[in-house]
Backbone atoms as SQL, in Angstrom:
CREATE TABLE atoms (id INTEGER PRIMARY KEY, chain TEXT, resi INTEGER, resn TEXT, atom TEXT, x REAL, y REAL, z REAL);
INSERT INTO atoms VALUES
  (1, 'A', 1, 'MET', 'N', 0.939, -1.136, 0.263),
  (2, 'A', 1, 'MET', 'CA', -0.070, 0.157, 0.081),
  (3, 'A', 1, 'MET', 'C', 1.066, 1.288, -0.035),
  (4, 'A', 2, 'ASP', 'N', 0.832, 1.553, -1.579),
  (5, 'A', 2, 'ASP', 'CA', 1.794, 2.902, -1.390),
  (6, 'A', 2, 'ASP', 'C', 1.021, 4.445, -0.562),
  (7, 'A', 3, 'PRO', 'N', 1.975, 4.873, 0.534),
  (8, 'A', 3, 'PRO', 'CA', 1.064, 6.138, 0.902),
  (9, 'A', 3, 'PRO', 'C', 0.204, 7.096, 0.376),
  (10, 'A', 4, 'GLU', 'N', 0.916, 7.572, -1.143),
  (11, 'A', 4, 'GLU', 'CA', 0.592, 8.650, -2.204),
  (12, 'A', 4, 'GLU', 'C', -0.739, 8.221, -2.851),
  (13, 'A', 5, 'SER', 'N', -1.108, 6.814, -2.705),
  (14, 'A', 5, 'SER', 'CA', -2.410, 6.684, -3.272),
  (15, 'A', 5, 'SER', 'C', -3.865, 6.730, -2.851),
  (16, 'A', 6, 'VAL', 'N', -3.516, 6.666, -1.666),
  (17, 'A', 6, 'VAL', 'CA', -4.619, 6.936, 0.303),
  (18, 'A', 6, 'VAL', 'C', -5.028, 8.498, -0.403),
  (19, 'A', 7, 'ASP', 'N', -6.407, 8.200, -0.492),
  (20, 'A', 7, 'ASP', 'CA', -7.244, 10.103, -0.568),
  (21, 'A', 7, 'ASP', 'C', -8.542, 9.918, 0.538),
  (22, 'A', 8, 'VAL', 'N', -7.665, 11.530, 0.891),
  (23, 'A', 8, 'VAL', 'CA', -8.431, 11.087, 2.662),
  (24, 'A', 8, 'VAL', 'C', -9.545, 12.386, 2.178),
  (25, 'A', 9, 'THR', 'N', -10.552, 12.638, 2.454),
  (26, 'A', 9, 'THR', 'CA', -11.467, 13.310, 2.444),
  (27, 'A', 9, 'THR', 'C', -12.302, 13.479, 3.632),
  (28, 'A', 10, 'ALA', 'N', -13.657, 14.033, 3.284),
  (29, 'A', 10, 'ALA', 'CA', -13.733, 14.737, 4.327),
  (30, 'A', 10, 'ALA', 'C', -15.678, 13.161, 4.408),
  (31, 'A', 11, 'GLY', 'N', -15.554, 12.559, 3.904),
  (32, 'A', 11, 'GLY', 'CA', -16.807, 11.715, 3.885),
  (33, 'A', 11, 'GLY', 'C', -18.256, 12.176, 3.686),
  (34, 'A', 12, 'LEU', 'N', -18.525, 11.182, 4.428),
  (35, 'A', 12, 'LEU', 'CA', -20.663, 11.418, 5.209),
  (36, 'A', 12, 'LEU', 'C', -20.203, 12.227, 5.704),
  (37, 'A', 13, 'GLU', 'N', -19.228, 11.884, 7.279),
  (38, 'A', 13, 'GLU', 'CA', -19.372, 12.691, 8.320),
  (39, 'A', 13, 'GLU', 'C', -19.403, 14.591, 7.813),
  (40, 'A', 14, 'GLY', 'N', -18.126, 14.934, 7.323),
  (41, 'A', 14, 'GLY', 'CA', -18.164, 15.954, 7.134),
  (42, 'A', 14, 'GLY', 'C', -19.591, 16.634, 6.603),
  (43, 'A', 15, 'PHE', 'N', -19.756, 15.520, 5.133),
  (44, 'A', 15, 'PHE', 'CA', -21.044, 16.613, 4.045),
  (45, 'A', 15, 'PHE', 'C', -22.479, 17.149, 5.680),
  (46, 'A', 16, 'LEU', 'N', -22.433, 15.940, 6.206),
  (47, 'A', 16, 'LEU', 'CA', -23.891, 16.233, 7.537),
  (48, 'A', 16, 'LEU', 'C', -23.273, 17.549, 7.980),
  (49, 'A', 17, 'ALA', 'N', -21.738, 17.017, 8.745),
  (50, 'A', 17, 'ALA', 'CA', -21.295, 18.168, 9.574),
  (51, 'A', 17, 'ALA', 'C', -21.555, 19.397, 9.247),
  (52, 'A', 18, 'PHE', 'N', -21.609, 20.051, 7.674),
  (53, 'A', 18, 'PHE', 'CA', -21.349, 20.960, 6.822),
  (54, 'A', 18, 'PHE', 'C', -22.641, 21.754, 6.932),
  (55, 'A', 19, 'PHE', 'N', -23.613, 20.252, 5.791),
  (56, 'A', 19, 'PHE', 'CA', -25.288, 20.143, 6.260),
  (57, 'A', 19, 'PHE', 'C', -25.771, 20.963, 7.496),
  (58, 'A', 20, 'LEU', 'N', -24.892, 20.403, 8.342),
  (59, 'A', 20, 'LEU', 'CA', -26.017, 20.736, 9.964),
  (60, 'A', 20, 'LEU', 'C', -25.469, 22.403, 10.116),
  (61, 'A', 21, 'LEU', 'N', -24.637, 23.145, 10.166),
  (62, 'A', 21, 'LEU', 'CA', -24.154, 23.744, 9.633),
  (63, 'A', 21, 'LEU', 'C', -24.917, 24.944, 9.117),
  (64, 'A', 22, 'ALA', 'N', -24.315, 25.068, 8.272),
  (65, 'A', 22, 'ALA', 'CA', -25.523, 25.407, 7.146),
  (66, 'A', 22, 'ALA', 'C', -26.872, 25.549, 7.869),
  (67, 'A', 23, 'VAL', 'N', -27.910, 24.780, 7.913),
  (68, 'A', 23, 'VAL', 'CA', -29.351, 24.483, 8.074),
  (69, 'A', 23, 'VAL', 'C', -29.040, 25.868, 9.759),
  (70, 'A', 24, 'ALA', 'N', -28.361, 25.197, 10.264),
  (71, 'A', 24, 'ALA', 'CA', -27.940, 26.137, 11.377),
  (72, 'A', 24, 'ALA', 'C', -28.430, 27.436, 11.274),
  (73, 'A', 25, 'LEU', 'N', -27.387, 28.550, 10.633),
  (74, 'A', 25, 'LEU', 'CA', -27.266, 29.084, 9.959),
  (75, 'A', 25, 'LEU', 'C', -27.812, 30.146, 9.207),
  (76, 'A', 26, 'TYR', 'N', -28.996, 29.070, 8.198),
  (77, 'A', 26, 'TYR', 'CA', -30.969, 29.581, 8.055),
  (78, 'A', 26, 'TYR', 'C', -31.328, 30.034, 9.101),
  (79, 'A', 27, 'PHE', 'N', -31.878, 28.840, 10.066),
  (80, 'A', 27, 'PHE', 'CA', -32.916, 29.276, 10.647),
  (81, 'A', 27, 'PHE', 'C', -32.074, 30.838, 11.820),
  (82, 'A', 28, 'LEU', 'N', -31.223, 31.020, 11.843),
  (83, 'A', 28, 'LEU', 'CA', -30.154, 31.806, 13.075),
  (84, 'A', 28, 'LEU', 'C', -30.627, 32.956, 12.149),
  (85, 'A', 29, 'MET', 'N', -30.130, 33.039, 10.751),
  (86, 'A', 29, 'MET', 'CA', -30.660, 34.255, 9.874),
  (87, 'A', 29, 'MET', 'C', -31.988, 34.669, 9.695),
  (88, 'A', 30, 'ARG', 'N', -32.646, 33.569, 9.713),
  (89, 'A', 30, 'ARG', 'CA', -34.748, 33.947, 9.651),
  (90, 'A', 30, 'ARG', 'C', -34.905, 34.589, 10.692),
  (91, 'A', 31, 'ASN', 'N', -33.651, 33.957, 12.282),
  (92, 'A', 31, 'ASN', 'CA', -34.425, 34.790, 13.213),
  (93, 'A', 31, 'ASN', 'C', -34.289, 35.665, 13.779),
  (94, 'A', 32, 'MET', 'N', -33.262, 36.433, 13.346),
  (95, 'A', 32, 'MET', 'CA', -32.147, 37.461, 13.384),
  (96, 'A', 32, 'MET', 'C', -33.054, 38.712, 12.466),
  (97, 'A', 33, 'ASN', 'N', -33.758, 38.377, 10.880),
  (98, 'A', 33, 'ASN', 'CA', -34.476, 39.297, 10.612),
  (99, 'A', 33, 'ASN', 'C', -35.648, 39.528, 11.406),
  (100, 'A', 34, 'THR', 'N', -36.358, 38.395, 11.012),
  (101, 'A', 34, 'THR', 'CA', -37.717, 38.327, 12.250),
  (102, 'A', 34, 'THR', 'C', -37.806, 39.284, 13.305),
  (103, 'A', 35, 'ARG', 'N', -36.596, 40.064, 13.953),
  (104, 'A', 35, 'ARG', 'CA', -36.606, 40.547, 15.024),
  (105, 'A', 35, 'ARG', 'C', -35.768, 41.061, 15.039),
  (106, 'A', 36, 'MET', 'N', -35.227, 41.916, 13.933),
  (107, 'A', 36, 'MET', 'CA', -35.053, 43.257, 13.694),
  (108, 'A', 36, 'MET', 'C', -36.289, 43.620, 12.893),
  (109, 'A', 37, 'ARG', 'N', -36.569, 43.181, 12.440),
  (110, 'A', 37, 'ARG', 'CA', -37.962, 43.694, 11.733),
  (111, 'A', 37, 'ARG', 'C', -38.899, 44.232, 12.848),
  (112, 'A', 38, 'ARG', 'N', -39.249, 42.932, 13.872),
  (113, 'A', 38, 'ARG', 'CA', -40.201, 43.653, 15.381),
  (114, 'A', 38, 'ARG', 'C', -39.833, 44.629, 15.566),
  (115, 'A', 39, 'MET', 'N', -38.257, 44.811, 15.929),
  (116, 'A', 39, 'MET', 'CA', -37.217, 45.826, 16.740),
  (117, 'A', 39, 'MET', 'C', -37.660, 47.630, 15.677),
  (118, 'A', 40, 'ALA', 'N', -37.494, 47.219, 14.409),
  (119, 'A', 40, 'ALA', 'CA', -37.692, 48.404, 14.015),
  (120, 'A', 40, 'ALA', 'C', -39.409, 49.133, 13.815),
  (121, 'A', 41, 'TYR', 'N', -40.319, 48.277, 14.176),
  (122, 'A', 41, 'TYR', 'CA', -41.860, 48.621, 13.880),
  (123, 'A', 41, 'TYR', 'C', -41.827, 48.561, 15.460),
  (124, 'A', 42, 'ARG', 'N', -41.251, 48.227, 16.463),
  (125, 'A', 42, 'ARG', 'CA', -41.538, 49.088, 18.167),
  (126, 'A', 42, 'ARG', 'C', -41.107, 49.906, 17.929),
  (127, 'A', 43, 'GLU', 'N', -40.318, 50.594, 17.307),
  (128, 'A', 43, 'GLU', 'CA', -39.044, 51.745, 17.435),
  (129, 'A', 43, 'GLU', 'C', -40.337, 52.553, 16.618),
  (130, 'A', 44, 'GLU', 'N', -40.865, 52.363, 15.832),
  (131, 'A', 44, 'GLU', 'CA', -41.408, 53.360, 14.646),
  (132, 'A', 44, 'GLU', 'C', -42.949, 53.582, 15.775),
  (133, 'A', 45, 'GLN', 'N', -43.477, 52.517, 16.286),
  (134, 'A', 45, 'GLN', 'CA', -44.919, 53.254, 17.474),
  (135, 'A', 45, 'GLN', 'C', -44.143, 53.749, 18.395),
  (136, 'A', 46, 'ASP', 'N', -43.027, 53.461, 19.181),
  (137, 'A', 46, 'ASP', 'CA', -42.472, 54.109, 20.042),
  (138, 'A', 46, 'ASP', 'C', -42.247, 55.572, 19.533),
  (139, 'A', 47, 'ASP', 'N', -41.978, 55.614, 18.508),
  (140, 'A', 47, 'ASP', 'CA', -41.924, 57.224, 18.184),
  (141, 'A', 47, 'ASP', 'C', -42.878, 57.892, 17.643),
  (142, 'A', 48, 'LYS', 'N', -43.882, 57.304, 16.939),
  (143, 'A', 48, 'LYS', 'CA', -45.584, 57.289, 17.179),
  (144, 'A', 48, 'LYS', 'C', -46.327, 58.201, 18.254),
  (145, 'A', 49, 'ALA', 'N', -45.817, 57.622, 19.721),
  (146, 'A', 49, 'ALA', 'CA', -46.213, 57.688, 21.104),
  (147, 'A', 49, 'ALA', 'C', -45.892, 58.666, 21.495),
  (148, 'A', 50, 'ALA', 'N', -44.365, 58.729, 21.331),
  (149, 'A', 50, 'ALA', 'CA', -43.656, 60.373, 21.597),
  (150, 'A', 50, 'ALA', 'C', -44.097, 61.232, 20.835),
  (151, 'A', 51, 'ASP', 'N', -44.804, 60.979, 19.806),
  (152, 'A', 51, 'ASP', 'CA', -45.181, 62.478, 18.657),
  (153, 'A', 51, 'ASP', 'C', -46.647, 62.956, 19.431),
  (154, 'A', 52, 'GLY', 'N', -47.209, 61.976, 19.785),
  (155, 'A', 52, 'GLY', 'CA', -48.672, 62.096, 20.422),
  (156, 'A', 52, 'GLY', 'C', -48.655, 61.850, 19.418),
  (157, 'A', 53, 'GLY', 'N', -49.004, 60.940, 18.352),
  (158, 'A', 53, 'GLY', 'CA', -49.657, 60.790, 16.571),
  (159, 'A', 53, 'GLY', 'C', -50.110, 61.849, 16.291),
  (160, 'A', 54, 'SER', 'N', -48.710, 62.521, 16.480),
  (161, 'A', 54, 'SER', 'CA', -49.213, 63.892, 15.292),
  (162, 'A', 54, 'SER', 'C', -48.788, 63.289, 13.757),
  (163, 'A', 55, 'ASP', 'N', -48.936, 64.320, 12.650),
  (164, 'A', 55, 'ASP', 'CA', -49.290, 63.476, 11.342),
  (165, 'A', 55, 'ASP', 'C', -48.282, 64.253, 10.612),
  (166, 'A', 56, 'ILE', 'N', -47.506, 63.771, 9.882),
  (167, 'A', 56, 'ILE', 'CA', -46.820, 64.467, 9.069),
  (168, 'A', 56, 'ILE', 'C', -47.160, 65.933, 8.725),
  (169, 'A', 57, 'ASP', 'N', -48.286, 66.171, 8.300),
  (170, 'A', 57, 'ASP', 'CA', -48.257, 66.987, 7.543),
  (171, 'A', 57, 'ASP', 'C', -48.634, 68.253, 8.632),
  (172, 'A', 58, 'ASP', 'N', -48.161, 67.545, 10.277),
  (173, 'A', 58, 'ASP', 'CA', -47.729, 69.309, 11.123),
  (174, 'A', 58, 'ASP', 'C', -46.769, 69.874, 10.496),
  (175, 'A', 59, 'PRO', 'N', -46.851, 70.911, 10.394),
  (176, 'A', 59, 'PRO', 'CA', -45.556, 72.153, 10.095),
  (177, 'A', 59, 'PRO', 'C', -44.631, 72.253, 10.970),
  (178, 'A', 60, 'ASP', 'N', -45.034, 72.205, 13.138),
  (179, 'A', 60, 'ASP', 'CA', -43.768, 72.132, 13.586),
  (180, 'A', 60, 'ASP', 'C', -43.789, 71.237, 14.198),
  (181, 'A', 61, 'SER', 'N', -43.189, 69.369, 13.040),
  (182, 'A', 61, 'SER', 'CA', -42.848, 68.386, 13.281),
  (183, 'A', 61, 'SER', 'C', -41.867, 68.624, 12.130),
  (184, 'A', 62, 'SER', 'N', -40.791, 68.780, 12.144),
  (185, 'A', 62, 'SER', 'CA', -39.425, 68.604, 11.493),
  (186, 'A', 62, 'SER', 'C', -38.786, 67.563, 11.478),
  (187, 'A', 63, 'GLY', 'N', -39.105, 66.542, 12.561),
  (188, 'A', 63, 'GLY', 'CA', -38.364, 65.290, 13.493),
  (189, 'A', 63, 'GLY', 'C', -36.895, 66.198, 13.360),
  (190, 'A', 64, 'LEU', 'N', -36.728, 66.214, 13.743),
  (191, 'A', 64, 'LEU', 'CA', -35.521, 67.497, 14.854),
  (192, 'A', 64, 'LEU', 'C', -35.691, 67.622, 16.024),
  (193, 'A', 65, 'GLN', 'N', -35.196, 66.983, 16.837),
  (194, 'A', 65, 'GLN', 'CA', -35.591, 67.531, 18.307),
  (195, 'A', 65, 'GLN', 'C', -34.185, 68.301, 18.777),
  (196, 'A', 66, 'ASP', 'N', -34.271, 69.399, 19.790),
  (197, 'A', 66, 'ASP', 'CA', -33.182, 70.166, 20.160),
  (198, 'A', 66, 'ASP', 'C', -32.868, 69.555, 21.297),
  (199, 'A', 67, 'GLY', 'N', -31.987, 69.105, 21.989),
  (200, 'A', 67, 'GLY', 'CA', -31.143, 68.584, 22.937),
  (201, 'A', 67, 'GLY', 'C', -30.147, 69.117, 23.771),
  (202, 'A', 68, 'PRO', 'N', -29.663, 69.217, 25.047),
  (203, 'A', 68, 'PRO', 'CA', -29.301, 70.444, 25.315),
  (204, 'A', 68, 'PRO', 'C', -27.745, 70.695, 24.653),
  (205, 'A', 69, 'ASP', 'N', -27.656, 72.459, 25.539),
  (206, 'A', 69, 'ASP', 'CA', -26.548, 72.474, 24.520),
  (207, 'A', 69, 'ASP', 'C', -24.593, 72.607, 24.627),
  (208, 'A', 70, 'LEU', 'N', -24.040, 71.411, 24.427),
  (209, 'A', 70, 'LEU', 'CA', -23.089, 70.772, 25.103),
  (210, 'A', 70, 'LEU', 'C', -21.931, 71.399, 24.609),
  (211, 'A', 71, 'GLY', 'N', -22.093, 72.458, 23.919),
  (212, 'A', 71, 'GLY', 'CA', -20.965, 73.191, 23.283),
  (213, 'A', 71, 'GLY', 'C', -20.767, 74.677, 24.088);
């Protein structure tokens, strides 16, 4: 048996490990997208509640808030 003629491959175990990692990554990304979407929705709702439900047509709501003078 010549050592140079032996091919070493990952085989079925390597494929299964890689496949399971890919499936786990898919579910983690799906979960992250759901949470990010939910977080953006909640932030939008909080902004609406903080503005008192004012509409965009309100001339006083420029979207900018005056903060403390730090300089």
